[in-house]
C-alpha positions in Angstrom: -57.8 120.4 53.5 -54.2 119.8 53.6 -53.5 119.8 56.8 -49.6 118.6 57.9 -48.9 117.9 54.1 -45.9 119.7 52.8 -44.1 120.5 50.3 -45.7 121.3 46.5 -48.0 119.0 44.2 -46.0 120.2 40.9 -48.9 118.5 39.2 -47.3 115.4 39.1 -47.6 112.1 40.7 -44.8 111.2 44.0 -42.9 109.4 41.7 -42.7 111.9 38.9 -42.1 114.0 41.3 -39.2 112.8 43.0 -37.4 111.7 39.4 -38.0 115.4 38.6 -36.2 116.7 41.7 -33.1 114.5 41.0 -33.1 115.5 37.4 -32.6 119.2 38.3 -30.6 118.5 41.4 -28.2 116.5 39.0 -28.6 119.7 36.3 -27.4 122.5 38.8 -24.5 120.3 40.0 -23.1 120.3 36.5 -24.2 123.9 35.6 -23.4 125.5 38.6 -26.7 127.1 37.7 -30.5 127.1 36.0 -33.0 128.3 34.7 -36.8 127.0 35.8 -39.4 128.0 37.6 -40.0 129.8 41.1 -41.7 126.6 42.4 -39.8 123.9 40.7 -37.1 125.9 42.2 -38.2 126.4 46.2 -38.9 122.5 45.9 -35.0 122.3 44.5 -33.4 124.4 47.5 -34.0 121.6 50.5 -33.1 118.7 48.2 -29.7 120.2 47.1 -28.6 121.5 50.3 -29.0 118.0 52.1 -27.2 116.7 49.3 -24.4 118.9 49.4 -24.1 118.4 52.9 -24.2 114.7 52.7 -21.3 115.7 50.6 -19.0 117.1 52.9 -18.7 113.8 55.1 -17.5 111.9 52.1 -17.8 108.8 53.8 -18.9 105.5 52.4 -22.4 105.8 53.8 -23.5 108.9 52.1 -22.1 108.5 49.2 -24.2 105.2 48.6 -26.9 107.8 49.7 -26.0 110.6 47.1 -25.7 107.4 45.0 -29.4 106.9 45.1 -30.0 110.8 43.6 -27.6 111.6 41.3 -25.6 109.9 38.7 -21.9 107.8 39.4 -20.3 111.7 37.5 -22.4 113.4 39.9 -21.9 111.8 43.2 -17.9 112.3 42.3 -18.3 116.0 41.3 -20.8 116.2 44.5 -18.2 115.2 46.9 -14.6 116.1 45.1 -15.2 120.1 43.6 -18.6 120.8 45.0 -18.4 120.0 49.1 -15.0 120.9 49.4 -16.0 125.2 48.7 -18.6 125.0 51.6 -16.6 123.1 54.4 -16.6 126.1 56.2 -20.2 127.0 55.5 -22.9 125.9 57.8 -25.7 126.2 55.1 -27.1 128.4 52.6 -25.4 126.7 49.5 -27.9 127.8 46.8 -29.7 131.4 45.7 -32.6 131.8 43.9 -33.0 135.0 41.4 -36.3 135.9 40.0 -36.3 137.0 36.4 -39.9 137.7 35.5 -42.6 135.5 33.8 -42.3 133.4 31.3 -43.7 134.7 27.5 -45.9 131.7 26.8 -47.8 131.1 30.1 -46.7 133.8 32.2 -44.8 131.3 34.7 -42.4 133.2 37.1 -39.0 132.0 36.2 -36.3 132.1 38.2 -32.1 131.1 38.0 -31.5 128.8 41.3 -27.4 128.7 41.5 -24.5 127.5 43.8 -23.3 130.1 46.1 -19.7 131.0 45.5 
């Protein structure tokens, strides 16, 4: 029974799952949109939105929090380029668009992108 267990396991142990979400967040901030499976995108959405919210504050504490999950270049880009676009926005920085199943294994594919 899965009582009080949030989130998807993504068929990985915890350390690999967190590493996957970190790299997906780095790629999302680098390219603005990425193509991935629906389950990964739904797990990535809260992670990315929390990082953007921290980048909006931009103080030293939040820079250090961002540095735990993002590369130094992505920390700088997130604070200087991405966060100012969402200054007036309270949340909902990402959008998930379904694009259909993957040909090889039939996994539902989506595009997750930063809202303009």
